[in-house]
mmJSON file of the N, C-alpha and C atoms, coordinates in Angstrom:
{"data_MODEL":{"atom_site":{
"group_PDB":["ATOM","ATOM","ATOM","ATOM","ATOM","ATOM","ATOM","ATOM","ATOM","ATOM","ATOM","ATOM","ATOM","ATOM","ATOM","ATOM","ATOM","ATOM","ATOM","ATOM","ATOM","ATOM","ATOM","ATOM","ATOM","ATOM","ATOM","ATOM","ATOM","ATOM","ATOM","ATOM","ATOM","ATOM","ATOM","ATOM","ATOM","ATOM","ATOM","ATOM","ATOM","ATOM","ATOM","ATOM","ATOM","ATOM","ATOM","ATOM","ATOM","ATOM","ATOM","ATOM","ATOM","ATOM","ATOM","ATOM","ATOM","ATOM","ATOM","ATOM","ATOM","ATOM","ATOM","ATOM","ATOM","ATOM","ATOM","ATOM","ATOM","ATOM","ATOM","ATOM","ATOM","ATOM","ATOM","ATOM","ATOM","ATOM","ATOM","ATOM","ATOM","ATOM","ATOM","ATOM","ATOM","ATOM","ATOM","ATOM","ATOM","ATOM","ATOM","ATOM","ATOM","ATOM","ATOM","ATOM","ATOM","ATOM","ATOM","ATOM","ATOM","ATOM","ATOM","ATOM","ATOM","ATOM","ATOM","ATOM","ATOM","ATOM","ATOM","ATOM","ATOM","ATOM","ATOM","ATOM","ATOM","ATOM","ATOM","ATOM","ATOM","ATOM","ATOM","ATOM","ATOM","ATOM","ATOM","ATOM","ATOM","ATOM","ATOM","ATOM","ATOM","ATOM","ATOM","ATOM","ATOM","ATOM","ATOM","ATOM","ATOM","ATOM","ATOM","ATOM","ATOM","ATOM","ATOM","ATOM","ATOM","ATOM","ATOM","ATOM","ATOM","ATOM","ATOM","ATOM","ATOM","ATOM","ATOM","ATOM","ATOM","ATOM","ATOM","ATOM","ATOM","ATOM","ATOM","ATOM","ATOM","ATOM","ATOM","ATOM","ATOM","ATOM","ATOM","ATOM","ATOM","ATOM","ATOM","ATOM","ATOM","ATOM","ATOM","ATOM","ATOM","ATOM","ATOM","ATOM","ATOM","ATOM","ATOM","ATOM","ATOM","ATOM","ATOM","ATOM","ATOM","ATOM","ATOM","ATOM","ATOM","ATOM","ATOM","ATOM","ATOM","ATOM","ATOM"],
"id":[1,2,3,4,5,6,7,8,9,10,11,12,13,14,15,16,17,18,19,20,21,22,23,24,25,26,27,28,29,30,31,32,33,34,35,36,37,38,39,40,41,42,43,44,45,46,47,48,49,50,51,52,53,54,55,56,57,58,59,60,61,62,63,64,65,66,67,68,69,70,71,72,73,74,75,76,77,78,79,80,81,82,83,84,85,86,87,88,89,90,91,92,93,94,95,96,97,98,99,100,101,102,103,104,105,106,107,108,109,110,111,112,113,114,115,116,117,118,119,120,121,122,123,124,125,126,127,128,129,130,131,132,133,134,135,136,137,138,139,140,141,142,143,144,145,146,147,148,149,150,151,152,153,154,155,156,157,158,159,160,161,162,163,164,165,166,167,168,169,170,171,172,173,174,175,176,177,178,179,180,181,182,183,184,185,186,187,188,189,190,191,192,193,194,195,196,197,198,199,200,201,202,203,204,205,206,207],
"type_symbol":["N","C","C","N","C","C","N","C","C","N","C","C","N","C","C","N","C","C","N","C","C","N","C","C","N","C","C","N","C","C","N","C","C","N","C","C","N","C","C","N","C","C","N","C","C","N","C","C","N","C","C","N","C","C","N","C","C","N","C","C","N","C","C","N","C","C","N","C","C","N","C","C","N","C","C","N","C","C","N","C","C","N","C","C","N","C","C","N","C","C","N","C","C","N","C","C","N","C","C","N","C","C","N","C","C","N","C","C","N","C","C","N","C","C","N","C","C","N","C","C","N","C","C","N","C","C","N","C","C","N","C","C","N","C","C","N","C","C","N","C","C","N","C","C","N","C","C","N","C","C","N","C","C","N","C","C","N","C","C","N","C","C","N","C","C","N","C","C","N","C","C","N","C","C","N","C","C","N","C","C","N","C","C","N","C","C","N","C","C","N","C","C","N","C","C","N","C","C","N","C","C","N","C","C","N","C","C"],
"label_atom_id":["N","CA","C","N","CA","C","N","CA","C","N","CA","C","N","CA","C","N","CA","C","N","CA","C","N","CA","C","N","CA","C","N","CA","C","N","CA","C","N","CA","C","N","CA","C","N","CA","C","N","CA","C","N","CA","C","N","CA","C","N","CA","C","N","CA","C","N","CA","C","N","CA","C","N","CA","C","N","CA","C","N","CA","C","N","CA","C","N","CA","C","N","CA","C","N","CA","C","N","CA","C","N","CA","C","N","CA","C","N","CA","C","N","CA","C","N","CA","C","N","CA","C","N","CA","C","N","CA","C","N","CA","C","N","CA","C","N","CA","C","N","CA","C","N","CA","C","N","CA","C","N","CA","C","N","CA","C","N","CA","C","N","CA","C","N","CA","C","N","CA","C","N","CA","C","N","CA","C","N","CA","C","N","CA","C","N","CA","C","N","CA","C","N","CA","C","N","CA","C","N","CA","C","N","CA","C","N","CA","C","N","CA","C","N","CA","C","N","CA","C","N","CA","C","N","CA","C","N","CA","C","N","CA","C","N","CA","C","N","CA","C"],
"label_alt_id":[null,null,null,null,null,null,null,null,null,null,null,null,null,null,null,null,null,null,null,null,null,null,null,null,null,null,null,null,null,null,null,null,null,null,null,null,null,null,null,null,null,null,null,null,null,null,null,null,null,null,null,null,null,null,null,null,null,null,null,null,null,null,null,null,null,null,null,null,null,null,null,null,null,null,null,null,null,null,null,null,null,null,null,null,null,null,null,null,null,null,null,null,null,null,null,null,null,null,null,null,null,null,null,null,null,null,null,null,null,null,null,null,null,null,null,null,null,null,null,null,null,null,null,null,null,null,null,null,null,null,null,null,null,null,null,null,null,null,null,null,null,null,null,null,null,null,null,null,null,null,null,null,null,null,null,null,null,null,null,null,null,null,null,null,null,null,null,null,null,null,null,null,null,null,null,null,null,null,null,null,null,null,null,null,null,null,null,null,null,null,null,null,null,null,null,null,null,null,null,null,null,null,null,null,null,null,null],
"label_comp_id":["UNK","UNK","UNK","UNK","UNK","UNK","UNK","UNK","UNK","UNK","UNK","UNK","UNK","UNK","UNK","UNK","UNK","UNK","UNK","UNK","UNK","UNK","UNK","UNK","UNK","UNK","UNK","UNK","UNK","UNK","UNK","UNK","UNK","UNK","UNK","UNK","UNK","UNK","UNK","UNK","UNK","UNK","UNK","UNK","UNK","UNK","UNK","UNK","UNK","UNK","UNK","UNK","UNK","UNK","UNK","UNK","UNK","UNK","UNK","UNK","UNK","UNK","UNK","UNK","UNK","UNK","UNK","UNK","UNK","UNK","UNK","UNK","UNK","UNK","UNK","UNK","UNK","UNK","UNK","UNK","UNK","UNK","UNK","UNK","UNK","UNK","UNK","UNK","UNK","UNK","UNK","UNK","UNK","UNK","UNK","UNK","UNK","UNK","UNK","UNK","UNK","UNK","UNK","UNK","UNK","UNK","UNK","UNK","UNK","UNK","UNK","UNK","UNK","UNK","UNK","UNK","UNK","UNK","UNK","UNK","UNK","UNK","UNK","UNK","UNK","UNK","UNK","UNK","UNK","UNK","UNK","UNK","UNK","UNK","UNK","UNK","UNK","UNK","UNK","UNK","UNK","UNK","UNK","UNK","UNK","UNK","UNK","UNK","UNK","UNK","UNK","UNK","UNK","UNK","UNK","UNK","UNK","UNK","UNK","UNK","UNK","UNK","UNK","UNK","UNK","UNK","UNK","UNK","UNK","UNK","UNK","UNK","UNK","UNK","UNK","UNK","UNK","UNK","UNK","UNK","UNK","UNK","UNK","UNK","UNK","UNK","UNK","UNK","UNK","UNK","UNK","UNK","UNK","UNK","UNK","UNK","UNK","UNK","UNK","UNK","UNK","UNK","UNK","UNK","UNK","UNK","UNK"],
"label_asym_id":["A","A","A","A","A","A","A","A","A","A","A","A","A","A","A","A","A","A","A","A","A","A","A","A","A","A","A","A","A","A","A","A","A","A","A","A","A","A","A","A","A","A","A","A","A","A","A","A","A","A","A","A","A","A","A","A","A","A","A","A","A","A","A","A","A","A","A","A","A","A","A","A","A","A","A","A","A","A","A","A","A","A","A","A","A","A","A","A","A","A","A","A","A","A","A","A","A","A","A","A","A","A","A","A","A","A","A","A","A","A","A","A","A","A","A","A","A","A","A","A","A","A","A","A","A","A","A","A","A","A","A","A","A","A","A","A","A","A","A","A","A","A","A","A","A","A","A","A","A","A","A","A","A","A","A","A","A","A","A","A","A","A","A","A","A","A","A","A","A","A","A","A","A","A","A","A","A","A","A","A","A","A","A","A","A","A","A","A","A","A","A","A","A","A","A","A","A","A","A","A","A","A","A","A","A","A","A"],
"label_entity_id":["1","1","1","1","1","1","1","1","1","1","1","1","1","1","1","1","1","1","1","1","1","1","1","1","1","1","1","1","1","1","1","1","1","1","1","1","1","1","1","1","1","1","1","1","1","1","1","1","1","1","1","1","1","1","1","1","1","1","1","1","1","1","1","1","1","1","1","1","1","1","1","1","1","1","1","1","1","1","1","1","1","1","1","1","1","1","1","1","1","1","1","1","1","1","1","1","1","1","1","1","1","1","1","1","1","1","1","1","1","1","1","1","1","1","1","1","1","1","1","1","1","1","1","1","1","1","1","1","1","1","1","1","1","1","1","1","1","1","1","1","1","1","1","1","1","1","1","1","1","1","1","1","1","1","1","1","1","1","1","1","1","1","1","1","1","1","1","1","1","1","1","1","1","1","1","1","1","1","1","1","1","1","1","1","1","1","1","1","1","1","1","1","1","1","1","1","1","1","1","1","1","1","1","1","1","1","1"],
"label_seq_id":[1,1,1,2,2,2,3,3,3,4,4,4,5,5,5,6,6,6,7,7,7,8,8,8,9,9,9,10,10,10,11,11,11,12,12,12,13,13,13,14,14,14,15,15,15,16,16,16,17,17,17,18,18,18,19,19,19,20,20,20,21,21,21,22,22,22,23,23,23,24,24,24,25,25,25,26,26,26,27,27,27,28,28,28,29,29,29,30,30,30,31,31,31,32,32,32,33,33,33,34,34,34,35,35,35,36,36,36,37,37,37,38,38,38,39,39,39,40,40,40,41,41,41,42,42,42,43,43,43,44,44,44,45,45,45,46,46,46,47,47,47,48,48,48,49,49,49,50,50,50,51,51,51,52,52,52,53,53,53,54,54,54,55,55,55,56,56,56,57,57,57,58,58,58,59,59,59,60,60,60,61,61,61,62,62,62,63,63,63,64,64,64,65,65,65,66,66,66,67,67,67,68,68,68,69,69,69],
"pdbx_PDB_ins_code":[null,null,null,null,null,null,null,null,null,null,null,null,null,null,null,null,null,null,null,null,null,null,null,null,null,null,null,null,null,null,null,null,null,null,null,null,null,null,null,null,null,null,null,null,null,null,null,null,null,null,null,null,null,null,null,null,null,null,null,null,null,null,null,null,null,null,null,null,null,null,null,null,null,null,null,null,null,null,null,null,null,null,null,null,null,null,null,null,null,null,null,null,null,null,null,null,null,null,null,null,null,null,null,null,null,null,null,null,null,null,null,null,null,null,null,null,null,null,null,null,null,null,null,null,null,null,null,null,null,null,null,null,null,null,null,null,null,null,null,null,null,null,null,null,null,null,null,null,null,null,null,null,null,null,null,null,null,null,null,null,null,null,null,null,null,null,null,null,null,null,null,null,null,null,null,null,null,null,null,null,null,null,null,null,null,null,null,null,null,null,null,null,null,null,null,null,null,null,null,null,null,null,null,null,null,null,null],
"Cartn_x":[-36.142,-35.975,-34.742,-35.498,-34.583,-33.458,-32.144,-31.539,-32.094,-31.646,-31.952,-30.314,-30.45,-29.143,-28.168,-28.369,-27.621,-26.913,-27.598,-26.712,-25.922,-26.234,-25.056,-23.776,-24.31,-23.426,-22.095,-23.033,-21.895,-20.474,-21.333,-20.608,-20.139,-20.593,-19.347,-18.031,-18.19,-17.615,-16.341,-16.726,-16.023,-15.135,-15.585,-14.931,-13.956,-14.028,-13.061,-12.096,-12.12,-11.314,-10.188,-11.267,-10.39,-9.503,-9.893,-9.499,-8.035,-8.075,-6.737,-5.883,-6.553,-5.516,-4.696,-4.903,-4.455,-3.783,-4.039,-3.392,-1.974,-2.303,-0.873,0.178,-0.382,0.34,1.141,0.788,0.772,2.433,2.091,3.688,4.166,4.226,4.831,5.899,5.045,6.349,7.168,6.277,7.122,8.186,8.372,9.509,10.429,9.788,10.841,11.8,10.905,11.435,12.958,12.039,13.405,14.625,14.51,14.906,16.259,15.849,15.835,17.271,16.529,17.525,18.483,18.102,18.929,20.727,20.183,21.058,21.568,21.449,21.832,21.352,20.189,19.129,18.007,18.255,17.668,16.559,16.556,15.463,14.341,15.321,13.934,13.356,14.106,13.247,12.191,12.55,11.549,10.507,10.447,9.428,8.545,9.329,8.537,7.231,8.692,7.854,6.334,6.635,5.812,4.602,4.866,3.319,2.92,3.597,2.977,1.5,2.559,1.685,0.15,0.552,-0.66,-2.005,-1.279,-2.331,-2.812,-1.933,-2.762,-3.779,-3.633,-4.81,-6.07,-5.476,-6.413,-7.278,-6.842,-7.311,-8.487,-7.574,-7.929,-9.327,-9.624,-10.594,-11.354,-11.244,-12.114,-12.68,-12.215,-12.912,-13.528,-13.233,-14.414,-15.742,-15.306,-16.525,-17.572,-17.353,-17.367,-18.445,-17.701,-18.252,-19.93,-19.806,-20.801,-21.165,-21.802,-22.399,-23.849],
"Cartn_y":[7.863,6.719,6.737,6.652,6.562,5.47,5.16,4.171,3.622,2.383,1.544,2.078,1.698,1.967,1.17,-0.117,-1.45,-1.014,-0.589,0.113,1.068,2.052,3.177,2.795,1.679,1.063,0.64,-0.774,-1.145,-0.408,0.842,1.937,2.339,3.04,3.415,2.778,1.663,0.508,0.498,-0.229,0.283,1.131,2.346,3.269,3.506,3.35,3.173,2.459,1.045,0.299,1.286,1.52,2.226,3.358,4.144,5.269,4.515,3.565,3.014,2.532,1.823,1.68,2.596,3.767,5.027,5.395,5.258,5.703,5.19,3.632,2.734,2.896,3.061,3.516,4.734,5.761,7.172,6.798,5.955,5.428,4.822,4.219,3.055,4.105,4.678,5.946,6.891,7.813,8.018,7.408,6.313,5.76,5.523,4.633,5.323,6.446,7.115,8.974,8.839,8.651,8.908,7.977,6.534,6.179,6.471,6.792,7.956,8.699,9.564,10.589,9.474,9.171,8.515,7.532,7.327,6.865,7.579,8.639,9.32,9.632,9.198,9.165,10.322,11.385,12.564,11.875,11.254,10.853,9.629,9.194,7.974,8.726,9.555,10.657,11.716,11.675,12.81,12.481,11.552,11.052,10.041,9.577,9.014,9.772,11.187,12.089,12.83,12.834,13.447,12.647,11.158,10.508,9.911,10.325,10.646,11.707,12.864,14.23,13.85,12.921,12.863,11.619,11.128,10.108,10.929,11.361,12.712,13.25,13.623,14.903,13.937,12.6,12.125,11.475,10.712,10.795,12.12,13.187,14.134,14.451,14.358,14.637,13.401,12.573,11.378,11.442,11.882,12.321,12.999,13.989,15.501,15.094,14.249,13.9,13.101,12.04,11.387,12.386,13.032,13.818,14.34,15.257,16.442,15.438,13.739,12.793,12.611],
"Cartn_z":[-19.8,-19.24,-17.825,-16.925,-15.9,-15.342,-15.176,-15.607,-13.721,-13.695,-12.623,-11.173,-10.109,-9.177,-9.617,-9.98,-10.554,-11.454,-12.363,-13.576,-13.461,-12.392,-12.62,-11.66,-10.166,-9.965,-10.246,-11.361,-12.558,-13.374,-13.732,-14.595,-13.754,-12.687,-11.808,-11.263,-11.217,-10.746,-11.803,-12.783,-13.938,-14.586,-14.334,-14.471,-13.074,-12.319,-11.227,-10.709,-11.942,-11.95,-13.023,-14.029,-15.469,-14.563,-13.387,-13.132,-12.292,-11.432,-10.892,-11.837,-12.61,-13.895,-14.52,-14.797,-15.159,-14.272,-13.118,-11.903,-11.589,-12.201,-11.655,-12.595,-14.089,-15.125,-15.05,-14.386,-14.041,-13.251,-12.177,-11.569,-11.466,-12.861,-13.629,-13.848,-14.958,-15.852,-15.193,-13.943,-13.126,-12.599,-11.959,-11.756,-12.838,-13.82,-15.069,-15.507,-15.555,-15.571,-14.513,-13.265,-12.373,-12.782,-12.864,-13.405,-14.181,-15.522,-16.77,-16.009,-15.356,-14.385,-13.944,-13.17,-12.204,-12.642,-14.228,-15.642,-16.223,-15.924,-17.36,-18.565,-18.909,-20.292,-20.247,-20.582,-21.221,-21.622,-22.56,-23.623,-22.848,-22.489,-21.666,-20.771,-20.043,-18.487,-19.31,-20.292,-20.919,-21.514,-21.779,-23.042,-21.757,-20.75,-19.615,-19.029,-18.781,-18.165,-18.693,-20.193,-20.871,-21.387,-21.101,-21.567,-19.619,-18.662,-17.249,-17.043,-17.981,-18.123,-18.57,-19.866,-20.449,-19.691,-19.253,-18.385,-17.83,-16.623,-15.511,-16.096,-17.13,-17.978,-18.202,-18.941,-19.055,-17.617,-16.668,-15.634,-14.69,-14.989,-14.608,-15.027,-16.395,-17.815,-17.525,-17.5,-16.762,-15.897,-14.387,-13.151,-13.404,-14.202,-14.351,-15.053,-16.163,-16.997,-16.176,-15.289,-13.923,-12.967,-12.363,-11.288,-12.322,-13.535,-14.588,-14.992,-14.823,-15.542,-14.802],
"occupancy":[1.0,1.0,1.0,1.0,1.0,1.0,1.0,1.0,1.0,1.0,1.0,1.0,1.0,1.0,1.0,1.0,1.0,1.0,1.0,1.0,1.0,1.0,1.0,1.0,1.0,1.0,1.0,1.0,1.0,1.0,1.0,1.0,1.0,1.0,1.0,1.0,1.0,1.0,1.0,1.0,1.0,1.0,1.0,1.0,1.0,1.0,1.0,1.0,1.0,1.0,1.0,1.0,1.0,1.0,1.0,1.0,1.0,1.0,1.0,1.0,1.0,1.0,1.0,1.0,1.0,1.0,1.0,1.0,1.0,1.0,1.0,1.0,1.0,1.0,1.0,1.0,1.0,1.0,1.0,1.0,1.0,1.0,1.0,1.0,1.0,1.0,1.0,1.0,1.0,1.0,1.0,1.0,1.0,1.0,1.0,1.0,1.0,1.0,1.0,1.0,1.0,1.0,1.0,1.0,1.0,1.0,1.0,1.0,1.0,1.0,1.0,1.0,1.0,1.0,1.0,1.0,1.0,1.0,1.0,1.0,1.0,1.0,1.0,1.0,1.0,1.0,1.0,1.0,1.0,1.0,1.0,1.0,1.0,1.0,1.0,1.0,1.0,1.0,1.0,1.0,1.0,1.0,1.0,1.0,1.0,1.0,1.0,1.0,1.0,1.0,1.0,1.0,1.0,1.0,1.0,1.0,1.0,1.0,1.0,1.0,1.0,1.0,1.0,1.0,1.0,1.0,1.0,1.0,1.0,1.0,1.0,1.0,1.0,1.0,1.0,1.0,1.0,1.0,1.0,1.0,1.0,1.0,1.0,1.0,1.0,1.0,1.0,1.0,1.0,1.0,1.0,1.0,1.0,1.0,1.0,1.0,1.0,1.0,1.0,1.0,1.0,1.0,1.0,1.0,1.0,1.0,1.0],
"B_iso_or_equiv":[0.0,0.0,0.0,0.0,0.0,0.0,0.0,0.0,0.0,0.0,0.0,0.0,0.0,0.0,0.0,0.0,0.0,0.0,0.0,0.0,0.0,0.0,0.0,0.0,0.0,0.0,0.0,0.0,0.0,0.0,0.0,0.0,0.0,0.0,0.0,0.0,0.0,0.0,0.0,0.0,0.0,0.0,0.0,0.0,0.0,0.0,0.0,0.0,0.0,0.0,0.0,0.0,0.0,0.0,0.0,0.0,0.0,0.0,0.0,0.0,0.0,0.0,0.0,0.0,0.0,0.0,0.0,0.0,0.0,0.0,0.0,0.0,0.0,0.0,0.0,0.0,0.0,0.0,0.0,0.0,0.0,0.0,0.0,0.0,0.0,0.0,0.0,0.0,0.0,0.0,0.0,0.0,0.0,0.0,0.0,0.0,0.0,0.0,0.0,0.0,0.0,0.0,0.0,0.0,0.0,0.0,0.0,0.0,0.0,0.0,0.0,0.0,0.0,0.0,0.0,0.0,0.0,0.0,0.0,0.0,0.0,0.0,0.0,0.0,0.0,0.0,0.0,0.0,0.0,0.0,0.0,0.0,0.0,0.0,0.0,0.0,0.0,0.0,0.0,0.0,0.0,0.0,0.0,0.0,0.0,0.0,0.0,0.0,0.0,0.0,0.0,0.0,0.0,0.0,0.0,0.0,0.0,0.0,0.0,0.0,0.0,0.0,0.0,0.0,0.0,0.0,0.0,0.0,0.0,0.0,0.0,0.0,0.0,0.0,0.0,0.0,0.0,0.0,0.0,0.0,0.0,0.0,0.0,0.0,0.0,0.0,0.0,0.0,0.0,0.0,0.0,0.0,0.0,0.0,0.0,0.0,0.0,0.0,0.0,0.0,0.0,0.0,0.0,0.0,0.0,0.0,0.0],
"pdbx_formal_charge":[null,null,null,null,null,null,null,null,null,null,null,null,null,null,null,null,null,null,null,null,null,null,null,null,null,null,null,null,null,null,null,null,null,null,null,null,null,null,null,null,null,null,null,null,null,null,null,null,null,null,null,null,null,null,null,null,null,null,null,null,null,null,null,null,null,null,null,null,null,null,null,null,null,null,null,null,null,null,null,null,null,null,null,null,null,null,null,null,null,null,null,null,null,null,null,null,null,null,null,null,null,null,null,null,null,null,null,null,null,null,null,null,null,null,null,null,null,null,null,null,null,null,null,null,null,null,null,null,null,null,null,null,null,null,null,null,null,null,null,null,null,null,null,null,null,null,null,null,null,null,null,null,null,null,null,null,null,null,null,null,null,null,null,null,null,null,null,null,null,null,null,null,null,null,null,null,null,null,null,null,null,null,null,null,null,null,null,null,null,null,null,null,null,null,null,null,null,null,null,null,null,null,null,null,null,null,null],
"auth_seq_id":[1,1,1,2,2,2,3,3,3,4,4,4,5,5,5,6,6,6,7,7,7,8,8,8,9,9,9,10,10,10,11,11,11,12,12,12,13,13,13,14,14,14,15,15,15,16,16,16,17,17,17,18,18,18,19,19,19,20,20,20,21,21,21,22,22,22,23,23,23,24,24,24,25,25,25,26,26,26,27,27,27,28,28,28,29,29,29,30,30,30,31,31,31,32,32,32,33,33,33,34,34,34,35,35,35,36,36,36,37,37,37,38,38,38,39,39,39,40,40,40,41,41,41,42,42,42,43,43,43,44,44,44,45,45,45,46,46,46,47,47,47,48,48,48,49,49,49,50,50,50,51,51,51,52,52,52,53,53,53,54,54,54,55,55,55,56,56,56,57,57,57,58,58,58,59,59,59,60,60,60,61,61,61,62,62,62,63,63,63,64,64,64,65,65,65,66,66,66,67,67,67,68,68,68,69,69,69],
"auth_comp_id":["UNK","UNK","UNK","UNK","UNK","UNK","UNK","UNK","UNK","UNK","UNK","UNK","UNK","UNK","UNK","UNK","UNK","UNK","UNK","UNK","UNK","UNK","UNK","UNK","UNK","UNK","UNK","UNK","UNK","UNK","UNK","UNK","UNK","UNK","UNK","UNK","UNK","UNK","UNK","UNK","UNK","UNK","UNK","UNK","UNK","UNK","UNK","UNK","UNK","UNK","UNK","UNK","UNK","UNK","UNK","UNK","UNK","UNK","UNK","UNK","UNK","UNK","UNK","UNK","UNK","UNK","UNK","UNK","UNK","UNK","UNK","UNK","UNK","UNK","UNK","UNK","UNK","UNK","UNK","UNK","UNK","UNK","UNK","UNK","UNK","UNK","UNK","UNK","UNK","UNK","UNK","UNK","UNK","UNK","UNK","UNK","UNK","UNK","UNK","UNK","UNK","UNK","UNK","UNK","UNK","UNK","UNK","UNK","UNK","UNK","UNK","UNK","UNK","UNK","UNK","UNK","UNK","UNK","UNK","UNK","UNK","UNK","UNK","UNK","UNK","UNK","UNK","UNK","UNK","UNK","UNK","UNK","UNK","UNK","UNK","UNK","UNK","UNK","UNK","UNK","UNK","UNK","UNK","UNK","UNK","UNK","UNK","UNK","UNK","UNK","UNK","UNK","UNK","UNK","UNK","UNK","UNK","UNK","UNK","UNK","UNK","UNK","UNK","UNK","UNK","UNK","UNK","UNK","UNK","UNK","UNK","UNK","UNK","UNK","UNK","UNK","UNK","UNK","UNK","UNK","UNK","UNK","UNK","UNK","UNK","UNK","UNK","UNK","UNK","UNK","UNK","UNK","UNK","UNK","UNK","UNK","UNK","UNK","UNK","UNK","UNK","UNK","UNK","UNK","UNK","UNK","UNK"],
"auth_asym_id":["A","A","A","A","A","A","A","A","A","A","A","A","A","A","A","A","A","A","A","A","A","A","A","A","A","A","A","A","A","A","A","A","A","A","A","A","A","A","A","A","A","A","A","A","A","A","A","A","A","A","A","A","A","A","A","A","A","A","A","A","A","A","A","A","A","A","A","A","A","A","A","A","A","A","A","A","A","A","A","A","A","A","A","A","A","A","A","A","A","A","A","A","A","A","A","A","A","A","A","A","A","A","A","A","A","A","A","A","A","A","A","A","A","A","A","A","A","A","A","A","A","A","A","A","A","A","A","A","A","A","A","A","A","A","A","A","A","A","A","A","A","A","A","A","A","A","A","A","A","A","A","A","A","A","A","A","A","A","A","A","A","A","A","A","A","A","A","A","A","A","A","A","A","A","A","A","A","A","A","A","A","A","A","A","A","A","A","A","A","A","A","A","A","A","A","A","A","A","A","A","A","A","A","A","A","A","A"],
"auth_atom_id":["N","CA","C","N","CA","C","N","CA","C","N","CA","C","N","CA","C","N","CA","C","N","CA","C","N","CA","C","N","CA","C","N","CA","C","N","CA","C","N","CA","C","N","CA","C","N","CA","C","N","CA","C","N","CA","C","N","CA","C","N","CA","C","N","CA","C","N","CA","C","N","CA","C","N","CA","C","N","CA","C","N","CA","C","N","CA","C","N","CA","C","N","CA","C","N","CA","C","N","CA","C","N","CA","C","N","CA","C","N","CA","C","N","CA","C","N","CA","C","N","CA","C","N","CA","C","N","CA","C","N","CA","C","N","CA","C","N","CA","C","N","CA","C","N","CA","C","N","CA","C","N","CA","C","N","CA","C","N","CA","C","N","CA","C","N","CA","C","N","CA","C","N","CA","C","N","CA","C","N","CA","C","N","CA","C","N","CA","C","N","CA","C","N","CA","C","N","CA","C","N","CA","C","N","CA","C","N","CA","C","N","CA","C","N","CA","C","N","CA","C","N","CA","C","N","CA","C","N","CA","C","N","CA","C","N","CA","C","N","CA","C"],
"pdbx_PDB_model_num":[1,1,1,1,1,1,1,1,1,1,1,1,1,1,1,1,1,1,1,1,1,1,1,1,1,1,1,1,1,1,1,1,1,1,1,1,1,1,1,1,1,1,1,1,1,1,1,1,1,1,1,1,1,1,1,1,1,1,1,1,1,1,1,1,1,1,1,1,1,1,1,1,1,1,1,1,1,1,1,1,1,1,1,1,1,1,1,1,1,1,1,1,1,1,1,1,1,1,1,1,1,1,1,1,1,1,1,1,1,1,1,1,1,1,1,1,1,1,1,1,1,1,1,1,1,1,1,1,1,1,1,1,1,1,1,1,1,1,1,1,1,1,1,1,1,1,1,1,1,1,1,1,1,1,1,1,1,1,1,1,1,1,1,1,1,1,1,1,1,1,1,1,1,1,1,1,1,1,1,1,1,1,1,1,1,1,1,1,1,1,1,1,1,1,1,1,1,1,1,1,1,1,1,1,1,1,1]
}}}
C-alpha cells in the first residue's frame, strides 16, 4: 500500500525535529568539552567529547537511514 504524501511529510518533519535536537545537544556537549579543557578538567572534557562523537554517529546514521528509506 502506498503511503500518502501528507503522512510522508509528517514523518519527515518529525525526523527533522529529531535531527535538530541531536545537533543542538551535540553543540552543547562540545561547549562543555571546551569548558572542561579551559578549566583543566580532563575527565569532563573527555566524557563530553565521547558523548558528542556518539551523538554525531547517531545523527549521521539517522540521516543515512532517512535518505535510503
